[in-house]
N, C-alpha and C positions, 0 to 999 in steps of 0.2 A: 299344582304338582310340578316338580322340576322338569320332568320330561313329557309327561302327558297327564294333564290335570284330571283328577277324579272328582266329578261332581255327583251329587246325590240325585239320581234319576229313578223314576218309578219303573219297575219292570213287571212282567207278567208272572215271573217265577214267585213261588211262595217263599217269603222270608220272614223271619222274626226281627228283621231290621237290626241286626247285629247284637241286640241286647238281650233278647229272651233266649239265651243260650243255656238250656236247662240241664240236660243229661241226667235227669233224676230218675234212675231206673228202679230204685227200690220202693217207690211209692205205688207201683202198679197193684191194683186190687185193694188198696187201702182207701176207705171212704172218709176217714177222719183227717182233720187238718194236721199236717205234719210240720212240726217246728224244725227249723234248720239251725241248730245252735252253732255258735262259733266257739272256738277253743283258743285261748291265748297261750302261747308258749314262749318262755324266756330262756334261750339257750345261749350261754356265754355272751350275754348282753345283746344278742340278736333276736329281739322280740318279734313274733309274727303271729298272724291269725291263721287258723285252719278252719275248715267247714265240714261238718259231718255229712256223710252221704254225697260228697262232691267228687264225681268221677274224674274231674280235671286235676284234682290233687293240689289245688292252689295253696301256696303260702304267700300271704299278703303282709309285707313288711312296711313299716313307716320309720324312716330314718329320723334322726334328731332334728334335721332341718325341714322336716315335713314331706320330703320326697317319698312317694309311694312306689313300692317295688313289687311287681306281680311275678312270681316264679312258678312254673309248672314243668314237670319232668316227663319227657317222652324219649325213650332211647331207640326208637325205630331206626333213626339215622343220626350220624354225628353232625347235626345241624341245629341251629337255634333261630327261631323266628323272633325278631326283635322289633319293638315299637318304642319310640320315645315320644310321649304324648304331652301336650301342653293344653290346658283348658283356656284356649285363646283362639276362638274362631271368629268368623265374620260378624257374629252377633255383637261383639265388643269393638268393632271398628267405629272410630269417631264418625258422626253423621256427615262431616265435611271431608272425610278421607276414607270413603268406602273402598274396599279391596285391599286395605292395608295389611290385614293378617295374611292374606294369600300372597301378597308381594313379599312380605317378610319371610314367608316359607321359602320362596325362591332364593332369597339372599343368604339363608342359613347354609347354603352350599358353597359360599364364596370364601370361607376361611376366617381367620382371626388375625391379630397382630403378629402371631407366630407362624400361622399356617396360611399359605397362599401368597406370601410376599417375599421378595428378595431384598427389600430395604424398607422396613416399616417406617423408620424415622422420616425418610423423604416422602414416602407414599402418603402418610397421614396428613402432611401439610396440604397436599393437593386434594385429598378427600375432604378436608375441612373447607377448602375453597369451593369445591363442587357443591357441598351442602349449602353454603351461603348463597351460591348462585341459584340453586333450586328455590330457595326462599324468595329471592328477587323475582324469579320466573313465575312463581305461584301468585305473587301479589300484583304483578304487572298485567294490565288489561289491554294495553295498546299492542296490536298485532306485530307491527314492525319491531318494536322494542323487545317484545317477547321472543321473537325469532332471533334477534341479535344476542339476547342472553343465552338462548339455547346453543347458538354457534359457539359461544364462549364455553359453555358446559362441555360441548363436544371436543373442543380444543384441549381444555384442561384434562378431561377424561382420558384423552389419548396419551397425554403425558403421564398421567397416573398409571395407565395400563402398562407402561414400561417397567413398572416395579411389581406388577401383579403376576402371579403364577396361576394361570387359569386351570380350574378343575383339579387342583391338588388334592382336595378332599376326595374327589371321585377316584383319583389314581390310587390313593392309599386304600380306600375301602375296596376297590376292585382288586388290589394286589393280594388281599387276604382271601379272595374267592367269594366275596359277598355276591348275592343274587337279589334281583328285585329292588335295587336301591332306588328309593323314590320318597315322595311325601305327598300329603294331601291336606287341604283345608276344608272344613265343613263349618256348620253354624257354631258349634260349641268347642270344637277341638281342631288342633293342627297336630298331625302325627308324622313322624319320620321313620321310614321302614327300611329294614335290611334283613336278609336271611344269611346268616354267617356260619361257616364251619365251626364246630364247637371248640376246636383246638385254637381258634383265633380270638378267643374272648378277650384276652389281655390287650391285643392290638385294637380291637373294636372299642373297648372302653377308653383306651388312650385317646383315640382320635375323636370320639363322640364327646368326651368330657371337655376336650379342648374346644370343639365346635360350639358347645352351648355355654362356654365361659364368657364370651363377649360377642358383640355384633360389629362386623366391619362391612360397610356398604361399598365394597369395591366393584368395579365393572357394573356400576349401577345403571347407567343409561343404556347399555347394550341389553341388559336383562329386562329393563323396562320395555324395550322394543319387543322382547319375547312375550311379555304380558299383553302388549297391544295385539300381537298376533293371536294370542289365546282368546282375547276378547272378541276379535273378529271371527275366529272359528266358531265361537258361541253364537254369532249371528247367523251362521249357516246350519245350526242345529235346532230344527223345529221342536224336537222333543224337549230340549233344554228351555226353549222359550215358553213352551206350554207349561213346563214345571214351574218356571218363575211366575207365570201368570196365576197359577193355582195359589202359590204362597202370597203373592201380592194382594189377592182378594180375600183370602182366608185371614190374613194378618195385616190389616191396613195400617196399624200403628206400631206393631212389634217389629224389631229388626229382621225377623224371619221373612217379612214381606216387604219392608221398606228398603232393604239393601241386600244385594246379592254378594256371593263370595267373590266373584271376579271384580265387582265394583262398578261404579258409574263411569261413563266415558269421560266426563269433565274432570273427575278426580284422577283418573289415570293420566290425563294430559298435564296435570298440575300436582305432581307428587311432592312430598316433603320428607327429606331424609331425617330431619329432626323428629318428625312425628313417628316415623318408623322406629327410630332409636328409643323414643319414649315408650312406645308400645312394648318393645323388647324388654326394657328395664322394668316395666310394670308387671308383665305377665310371665315372662320367661324366668321364673324364680322357682326354687325347688318345691316349695309348699303349694305350687300350682302345676306340678309336673308329675309324671309317672314313667317308670321304666318297666317294660313288659318283656319277659323272656320265656318262651315256651320251646322246649326241646331237650337236647342231651346236655343236661347241666347237673352239677353237684350243688345242692342247695347251700350248704354252709360255705363252701369255697366261693361260690358266685356272689353271695351277699357281701362277703368280706371285700371282694374286689370292687363291687359297686360302691360300697361305703368309702373305700380308699379313693375312688375317682370322682364320685358325685357328692359324697358326704361333705366335702369342703365348701360347697356352694352355700351362700348365706340366704336364709329365709327373709322375706319382706312382707309387710302388711299389704294385702291386696284389697283395693276398693273398686269392685266392679260396679258399673252403672246400674241403677235401679231401672228395670224395664217396665214399660207400660203394660197394664193388664188389658187385654182386648175386651171390648163390649160384645155381648152375644150377637150373633147374626140372626136377625128376626124375619128376613124375607129373602127369597132366592136371588142370587147374583149370577148373571149369565154374561160371559164375555167371549169374544172371538179373537183368535190370532191367526196370522196368515203365513204361508210359506209354500215351497214347491213340493214337499213330501205329502204322502197320502193322508187322508182325513182321519181324525180320531177325536174322542171326547173323554174328558175327565168329569166325573160327578163326585164332589168331595165334601167332607164334613170336618169341621175343626174338633179335635179331641183334647182332653187334658194331657199333660206331659207324661213322661216315662214312669214317674213314680206314683202315678194315680192309682186309686183302687179300681178304676175301670179297665186297667190293662188286661187282666185275665179274660174278662168277658168280651172285650173287643177283639182280642186274639182269637178266641173261640169262634166268634161270629165270622171273622175273616175266613177261617177254615171251613165253616159250615157253608159259606157262599162259594168259595173256590178252593179246592184241594187237588186240582188237576185230574180228578177221577169222578167223585160222587157228590160234589157240592151242588147247591141249587143252581148256580150259574153254569157250572160244568154240564149238568144234565139238561136243564131247561132251556138254555140258550145255545151253548156250544155244540152239544151232541145233537140237538134238534136243528142246528144250522139256522137259527133265527138271526144270527149276527155273523159277521166274518170272524170276530173273536171278542171275548169279553172276560174280565176277571175283576176281583176285588183286591185291595191291598190295605195294610195297616202300617203306617209310617210314623215313627216316634222320634221326638227330640226331647230335650230336657224340659222346656217350658210348655210346649204344646205338641200335638201330633196331628196326623191326618188320617182319617178313614175314608177310603175312596174306591171308586169303580173306574175301570178303563174299558173302552170299547172301540172297535173299528167296524165300520159299516159294510154291508154287502152292496152290490150294485143296486142302484135305485132305492137305496135306503138312506134316510136322513139321520143326522146325528141326534135330532130330537126323537126319532123313532127308537134309537138305542136307549136313550134316557128313560123313555116310557117303559121299555122292557125291563130295565134295571129296577125301576120303581116297583114293578110287579113282583120282583124277587124280594125286595124289601117288605112288600106286603105279605109275602109268604112267611117271612121271618116273624112279622108282627102277629100273624094268625096261627103260628106254630105249624105251618104246613110243610113239615119235613119229618123224616123218619126218626123214630125214638132212638134207634141204635146209633145214629150218626155221631152223637157226642162221644160215645165210647170209641168209635172208629177213629175220630179225630185224635183222641188221646193216644191211641195205638200208633197212628201216623206220626205224631210228634215224637213219641219215644224212639221210633225207628230213625227219624231224621236226626235226632240228637246223638244217637249212637254213631251214625255216619259222620256227623260233624266233629265229634269228639276225637276222631282219628286224624283230624287235620289241624296241624299246629297253628296255621294262620287263622282258622276259624275260632280256635280257643283264644288266641291273642286278641282277635277282634272283639270277642265277648268281653274280655277284661277291659279293653280300651273304652268301650262304650259304657260299661259299668262305672268306670272312672269318670268319663266325660259328663255323664248324666247324673253322677253322684247317687247311683243306685247301689245299695248294699248287695254284696255278692250273695248273701244268705237269702235276700229277697228274690234274686234271679233264680236260685235253686228251688225256691218254693213255688214258682209260677205254675209249673205243671200240676202241682198239688192243688193250687187254688182253682185252676181250670177244671180239675176233676170233680170238685165240689159242686160245680154249677149244674143246674137242671134246665130242662126245656122251658119250664115256666119262667126261669130267670131270664133266659134269652128273649122270650116273648115280651115280658114286662120292660126289659131294658130297651129293646128295639122300639117299642111304642113311645118311649120317652126321648130316645136319642135321635131317631130319624124323623125330623119334622121339616119345616120350611127353612131350615137353617143351613142351606147348602150353597156351594159354588159350582157352577158348570163352566168349564173352559173348552170351547170348541176349537179344534185345529182345522181350519179350512184351507183349501188350495187357493193361492193367490199371492200377489205381491205384497210384501210386508211394509205397510206405511210407516212403521216405527223403527225400521232398520237403521242402526247407527253404525258408522264405520269410524274407527280411530285411525286417523292418517298417520303414517309412519314418518318420522322426521329423518333428515339425512344424517347418517352416522358414518363417521370415518372408521374403517376397519381397525381393530386394535390388535396388538401383538398378543400371542398366547404364551410366549416364553416357555416353549415346550422343553427346552434343555435345562431350565433352571430347577433347583430343588431347595426348599427352605431347610433351615436347621432342624425344624420340628420333624420334617419328613425324614431327614437323615437319621435322627434318633429313633424315629418310629421304625425304620427299616432294620435297626439293630436289635429290636425285640425278637427273641427266638421263640417260635411256637412249636409245640410237640408235633411230631409227624403223624399223618394219617395214611393208612394203607388203602389202596384201591380195592373195592369189593370185586370178588369174582364169583359169579353164580354158576353152580353146577346144575344145569337145567335138568339133567336126567334124575338127579336126586331131589330137586325141588319140585318138579312137576310129576305128579302121579299119572300113570297111563294104564288103561285097561280096555280090552276089546270086549264089547258087550254083544248081545244077540244081534244077528244080522250084520255082524262085523262093523258095528258103529264104535268109533273111537271115543272114549270117555277120558278126558284129561282133567286133572284137579290140582289145586293148591289148597293146603289146609289153612283155615282161619284159626289162629291161636289167640285171637284177641277178644272176640265178642260173639254174640249170638246171631249175627247177620249172615246171610248167604245169598249167593247169586248163581244163576244157571243160564248159560247161553247155548242155543242150538244154532249151529252155523252151517248153512248150505253154500256150496262152492260156486254159486251162480248169482249174478246181480244184474244191474241195469245194462251192462254190455251184452249180456246173454239175451235179455228180454226187457226192453225199456218200459214195458207195462207192469213189471213187478212192483215198482215203487208206487204206481197208481193203485194197484190192487191192495197193497197193505195200508195205504193212506185211506182208502175207502172203508177198510175194516173199522175205522173209528166210529162209523155210523151204522154198523150191522149188528143184528141179534142172531139168535139161533132159532130152530123150530120151536123150542120150548120157552126161551127167555128173550125179552126185548133187549136192545142195546143198553138201555139205562139199567135194567136189572142185572145184566152181566157186570157192568162197572160197579154197581153197588156190592155185588158178591165179592169182587176182588178187593174193594176197599174194606169190607168187613174182615177179610182175611189178613189185611195189612201187607198185601203183596202187590208190587208194581209189575206191570208187564209192558213190553214195547217191541216194536219192529223197526229194523233199520236195513235199508237196501242201499248198498254202495256199488261201485263199478263192478266188482268181481265177487261179491258176497252178499248173502241175505242172512240177517241175524234176528232170531227170536229170543227175547231175554225175559227173565224173571228175577226179581230181587225182593228181599224182605226178611222177616224173622224166620230163622231156620225151621221152627216147628211147623210152619205153614207152607214151605216150599213144595212139598209133595202134593198137597191139596191144590195149590195154585197151578202146578204143572198139569195135573189131571183135569182140572177145570178148563185150563186154556186149550189143551189139545182136544178135549171133547168139543169145545166151542168151535175150534178151527176146522173140524171135520164135519160140522153141522151148520154151516153158515146159511143164513136165509137172505136171499136177494131182496133189496128194497129199491124199487124204481124211483120213487119220489125222492128218497135220500140221495140217489145217484144224480138226479137232475140238479139238486141243490149243491152237491159235491162238485159237479162240473162248473157251476156258476162260481163257486168259491175259488176254484183254481183260476178261473178267468180274472176274478178280482185280485187274487194274490199276484198274478202277473202284472196287472195294472199298477199295483202298489210298488212292485219291484222296479218298474220303469221310472218311478219317482224317487228312488232312493239312491243318493249319489255314491254311497259306499258300495252298494251292489253294482252300480254302473261301472265304477273303477275296478274293484277287486274281483268281480265276477265277469262282467261283460267285456271290458277292455283287456283284462289279463287273458281270458280264454281266447279272444280274437287274436291277440298277439301270438299266443302259443300255437293255435291250431287253425286259424283262419276260419273259413266258413264250415269246415268239416270238424265240428266240435260237439262234445256231449251237450254243451249248453244250448246249441242251436238245433240239435237233433231231437226235437220234441214234437208231440202231436199238436196240431192246431185245435182250437176250441171246437170247430166243426167236427174234426175227427174224434175228439173226446166224446162229443154228444152222440156219435154213432156207435160207440162202444156200449155194450150192455153189461149190467151187473153180473149176469151169469158168466160172461167171458172173463171178467176180472177174477171172479171166485174160482174159476177153473185154473187160473194161473197159480193160485195158492195150492189147490189140490195137486196140480202137477209137480209142484215143488217138493211135496212130501213123498213123491215117488223116488226122489234122489237120496243118496246116502249123506247124512249130515255128520258133522263133528260136534262133540259136546264138551263144554268147559264148565267146571263147577268150582266155586270158591265158598268154603264153609267149614264147619267143624264136625260134619257127619258124613265123611267121604264114603265109606262102605255102605252105610244105610241109604245114601242118596243114589249110589250106583244101582243098588238093588231096586229101589223105587223107580228110578228112571227106566231101567230095563223092563220092568213089569208094566208101567204106565204107557210107555211108548209102544210096546208090543201090543198091548190091549187096544190102543187107539189106531195103530197103523201096523196090522199084523203081516202085511205083505213085505217081503224082503226088498229094501230099497236097492236101486241099481247104482253102480258107481258112475259118477258124473262123466268121467272120461269116456265111458262106453256109450253115453247118450249123445254128446255133441261137444266138439272141441271149439272153443271160442277164440278167434284171433283178435288181436288188438286192432280195432278199426279206426282208432283215433291216434294218429301219429303226429308228433310235434313237428311243425314246419321250421325251416331255417329262419333265423332273424334277418329281416329284410332292410332294416334301417329306415322304417317308415315312421311318420308322426300321425297318431290317431287322436282326434279331438272330439269331445262331446260338450255341447253347450248346456249349461245348467245355471239356474239363477242362484248365485252364491257370491259372497263377499270375497272369499279367498279363492285360491286355485290349488289344485293338487296335481302333482306330477309323478309319474312312475316310469322308470326305465327298466327294460327287461331284455336279457340276451340269453339265447340258448347256448349252452356250453357242451362239453364232451360227455360221453356216456359215463355213468357212474363207475368210479374206480376207488376201491377201498384205500388206495395209497394217498388219496387227497383228503381223507377224513381229518387227520390231525392238523394239517396245514390250513384247511378251510376253517376249522374251529378257531385257530389262532388268528387267521386273517380277519374273521368276523369280529373278534374281540378288539383287536388292535385298530382295524381300519374303520369298520362301519357300524358297529352295534354298541350302544352304551354311552354313558354321559362323558367318558373320557376318551372316546374313540376319535380318530383323526377327522372323520366326516362331521361329527357333532361339534368338535372344537372349531374347525375351520368355517363351517357354514353358519352355525348358530352363535357360538361364543365369540368368535372373532368378527364376523361380518354381519351378524343379525339378519341373515337372508331368509331364514325359515324358522317357523316354530318347531317343526319336526323334521328331522333329516336322518337318514340311515342308508346303509348299503349292506347287502348280505349275499354271500355265496352259498346258495341252498343246494344241498345234495339231494339226489333223487331218492325216492322211497322204495324203488325196485332196481335191481341190478342192471336191467337192460334199458333203463330210462336215462334221459339226459339230466345233467345238473343245470341250474339257472343262476344267473347273476342279476340281482335286483338293486335298484337305487330309488329312493323315495324322498319327496319333499312336500310339505304342506306350507304354503306361503301366500303372501298377498300377491295379487295378479301383477301389480306394477313392479314387483321384485323378481318376477319369474325369469326374465332374461338373464339377470345377473346370477340368480340362483342356479340356473341350468349350466351356465358357463363355469361357475365355481365347482359344481359337481363334476363336470366333464374334465376340468383340470386335474382334480384329484384322481379320477378314474384313468387318466393318462399317465400320471406320475405320482406314485405314492410317496409322501414325505417319510423319510427314514429317521428314526430316533431310537437310539439304543436303550435309553432309560425307559422310555414308554413301552418299547418292545418287551423288556424284561418284566414290567408291570403286567402287561397283557398275558405274557407266558405264565407268570406266576398265578394269575387269576384263573386261567384255564386249567392249569395243573391242580390247583387247590379245589376248584369246583368239582373236577372229575374225581379227586380222591375222596371228597366228602359225599359224593352221590351214592345213594342206596336205592336199590330196586327191591321192593318187598311185596308181600301179599299177592293179590291177583295180578299186579303189574308185572310179576315175573313171567307169567304166561304171555302177556301182551308184548313184552320185550323179546321173548323167544320167537314169537311170530313175526315181529318187525325184522329181526335179524335174518330169519329164514327168507324173507322176501329179498334180502340183499345178498343171499347166497351163503349165509353163515349159519352154523349150528352151535355156536359157542359164544360166550360173553367175551367181547373183544376189547373191553375197556383197558385192561392191562397193557395190551399191545399199543393202544393209542397213547397211553400215558408214557410208556417207554419211548415211543417215537417223538412225542412232544418234548421230552427232556433234551433230545439231541438237536432240535431245530434252532437255527440261528436266524438273525435278522437277514442275513444274505439269502438263506433258504426261503424265507418269506417273500423277499423281493423277487426271487426267481419264480415263485408261485404267482406273484402278481404279474410279472412280465409275461408269463406263459398263459394265464387264464383270464386276466382282467385287462391288461393294457391293450390299446388299439381294438377294443371290442366294438362290434357293431350292435347298436341298441335299437329297439323299437321304443319310441317315446310316446307315452300316453298322457294326455292332459284333459282335465275336466275343470271347467270354469265358465264364467260369464263371457260370452263372445265379445261383448262391447269393451271388455277390459283387457283382452288378450292381444298382444303384439304378434301377429302372424308372420311378419317378416323375420322376426327372431326365430320362430319355430321352423320356418322354411330352411334355415341354415343347417338344420339337423336331418333333413330329408323331405320327401314329398309329404304334404299335409293332406290328410283325408278327414273330413268331418263326417262322423258317424252318428247315428241316432240310437237311443236305447232300444227302440223297436227293432232295428236291424241287428244289433248285437245279440239280443235275446231271441230273435226270430219269432216274436209274438205277432 
């Protein structure tokens, strides 16, 4: 990925892995196999397919050159989610040039012979010379000669850079208000992503059709350094290494296992520009590509514009390599990998690919095992606290898939113990030891999930993307839920007996030094010019394209949010759902962790409690039968009890939940295990470098020793608490007056139901919180002291974060801070990204942000972050400090940033339940109205001079706390000492465990 590469990692959340995106609501209650016919329409020579019973409303076009165009309409906001997809992932990398597809992805942001250059005729001569030098470099084996060739590459590249205009694509795409600009490479597909305002379609098509028309490998060696950095970052990611080990052993001869997306170290060190060009010419052809657009579009107008821009590309015959068919796994394979993060285990099985007849039953089995509520693993392992955590997953690709299990151990529990427990749940599947109703409940759960996902344009676009990449007919996707519904318990039993045998791979992630760790050394690179003042002729013409204007949305909160005072003076707010049959209900109490730090413990403990009549497992089963999710969230100043699901069952779910909460049954054994689980979670957190940096160090910089993070109960104190004490915390909460928010399509009916149900369960009038106790903020941000805080961690790279406390929140800085962030510190065309990554290759990731407070009485903060190799840390810190002391001023780039912020703001829409969320966010800032029009008007009048004044006032000469995490033996502490007194802290100290 161009800024932050997205790799396929296993997660605990239940997913259908992008492709089983069904939304088939009309088949509920039907026991017969439903055909999902397609309908071909030929309208004014624009032929397309539609699919009956398709809630996404897909129109699938195929242009004369073979280009697939997926269009779906959603007018909730004037935006379009766009993907440009190429069936060219790492699976098709040449065996001697792995990582090629991913590196090509990076280079597609560099422009063409028209875009990104100020003199193509002179530049191309130098690029050809560089290409030939790389061929010499690749074939040379003698170290000294190889280094000499690279010095020549660096020299010629520096000359070529004089003609390059760095980030011109990014500037143009940013100028139209595009969001989420990025790309990713996976096994089968490379996809390029943008979310654009719908009025900017012409400009988007103009720049994208030019981008994909040809490949120019400019600024090649600086971008190669970025890929080196990305490779090294992967060495610090134990989860990624574990993921790769799974595939390496499940697929010993298929590219899924023999080569990774990032590529091998020796191939990264010896790239071939000619090989990359050949790959582009082979696979980046229209009959191997798709354009996907989901959002506010007009079908007929949009397809005509796509034809005009991409229809001119010529189709070519594609000869993809024939891939080896894997032999069956006949005996267990067990491997260990090592790293500093906490232990975990994968137990995995190879499955057929996405288009297999086994997809429905494997999907069903996945949900029978874990569905977050009532699956076999949910109830038998997680709820009973037999493990720290466990789940199943079903991961699909075109040729093969993975069915697997993931587990994390408790204290004094081995990874082998977890595998045994998982095998016992597989045994339950084989013997049919699960409730008969569970299959129907899974169907209901899937229906609910698909309704929710259908409202998200990116989710719909993702579904189309993987239907294209895996060559799965959309009609087959739509029929999947119907196919699952036909399955019986006996089908599950028989399939499980056949599928789950001795054909598995276990990958243990153990704590220890990784003996296979490989680091790609960074070559010396002379910083290149970014030619920030230059503009190509293409960009000049691009800027002349006139786009229709968009008006900024203005929400009338009084009209949009219903409000009624119920019995006992409980305020009931609502926003009507006009889209579907889903509903959600939140009961919010105005106290949280700052009022009582045991509240979060109490609600976490609820996970393991039953009532006087029902066990914990029976309660979860009842909720899953209803198709209603429930949850508890305790934050600093609020406790939220929530319900969501199908509207028809919300009242039943509310009654059941409130009845349960007033009749909790203490469980001493469960509490003992609960305390042990917390102890283990803390141990795991101490081993997580992201938690150490972004939680531990950030909190310490802001608050010092007096922080919420450190103000926790010791394990000994936890063990002295009793279940009754925690349950009493919950009972006390219901003596206070809550506020209620409802989103659904039965407002009046739900008001009446809530009034009756709540009063029946809690008849005593609640007291107003302000009359109970006033909570003062006991965690005050300290002043930035200019200290350096370092944590030693076994890693290849180093990460650095600079933080500075600024002035108390002031609404007058909103517009300027938005513009500053876009121009200076956030995004691919920002000053920080250009100078530190594009010009100097000093960091893989670099950003700076002026972050406004979330409450009016709180301070703002200035952040700067870099992830880089430890030996580049001194230069990287100095480069960032130079930028933070003097912001480069460029009028053209300022206008691009300003246009980007204005267009993004004009296209933003707040709808549905998010209206209430926005209202509450603004209230915390002292506002009771939608202020976006004010911000927009102010932005229009801001000049580069104004932005520089903002910089000089709030950024320049700032005193920072510098936080560094890295391997102590690689860090130059003399350099760090230049920035302040250095304090080496331990994770144990930061978290106060």
